[in-house]
C-alpha positions in Angstrom: 5.7 -10.9 -2.5 6.4 -7.3 -3.6 4.3 -5.9 -0.6 6.2 -8.3 1.8 9.5 -6.8 0.5 8.3 -3.2 1.1 7.0 -4.2 4.5 10.6 -5.1 5.5 11.8 -1.7 4.2 9.0 0.5 5.7 7.9 -0.2 9.3 4.7 1.7 8.7 3.4 -1.4 6.9 2.5 -3.4 9.8 0.7 -6.4 8.0 0.3 -7.7 4.6 -2.6 -10.1 4.1 -4.8 -11.5 1.4 -5.0 -14.0 -1.3 -3.4 -13.7 -4.7 -3.4 -10.2 -6.1 -6.4 -9.3 -3.8 -4.4 -8.2 -0.8 -4.1 -5.4 1.8 -1.2 -3.6 3.5 -2.1 -2.3 6.9 -0.5 1.0 7.9 0.4 1.4 11.5 2.4 3.7 13.8 5.3 2.3 15.9 2.8 1.6 18.8 0.6 -0.5 16.2 -2.2 2.2 16.3 -3.9 2.9 12.8 -2.0 5.3 10.5 -4.9 6.4 8.5 -3.6 10.0 7.9 -0.3 8.5 6.5 -2.1 6.0 4.4 -4.2 9.0 2.9 -1.0 10.9 2.0 0.4 7.7 0.2 -2.9 7.3 -1.6 -2.8 10.8 -2.9 0.7 10.4 -4.2 -0.3 7.3 -6.1 -3.4 8.9 -7.4 -1.3 11.8 -8.8 0.9 9.0 -10.4 -2.2 7.4 -11.9 -2.9 4.6 -9.6 -6.3 4.4 -7.9 -6.1 2.2 -4.8 -8.7 1.6 -2.4 -8.6 1.7 1.5 -10.6 -0.2 4.1 -10.4 -1.7 7.7 -12.1 -0.5 10.9 -9.4 2.2 11.3 -9.5 3.0 7.5 -5.7 2.2 7.6 -5.6 -0.7 5.1 -4.5 -0.2 1.5 -6.7 -2.5 -0.5 -5.6 -3.9 -3.8 -8.3 -5.2 -6.1 -6.7 -5.3 -9.5 -8.7 -6.2 -12.7 -8.4 -9.7 -14.1 -6.4 -8.5 -17.1 -3.5 -7.2 -14.9 0.0 -7.9 -16.2 3.2 -8.5 -14.3 4.4 -5.3 -15.5 1.3 -3.5 -14.1 2.0 -5.1 -10.7 5.7 -4.0 -10.8 4.7 -0.5 -11.8 2.3 -0.1 -8.9 4.9 -1.5 -6.5 7.6 0.8 -7.7 5.2 3.8 -7.4 4.4 2.7 -3.8 8.0 2.3 -3.0 8.6 5.9 -4.3 5.6 7.3 -2.4 6.8 5.8 0.9 10.3 7.1 0.3 8.8 10.6 -0.4 6.8 10.5 2.8 9.7 9.4 5.0 7.6 7.6 7.5 
């Protein structure tokens, strides 16, 4: 639900898909082409904030969340808040 909220706020998130906490957020340009460079920028900001998040997809433009089984609701909120700040900082 948190990723869907960010998708409405940031058009660079073209699709959110997955099951439960194992989900992905696809980064795309306005023309729907893969935004891999922009995703890399966001992932670097998140890494500097202490969050390691993977990426995948044919165009290497899908942020892939694969949290541990011991994740808490606060952990989820923390990563969503960090992602929001990273996207705001990038001004896509």
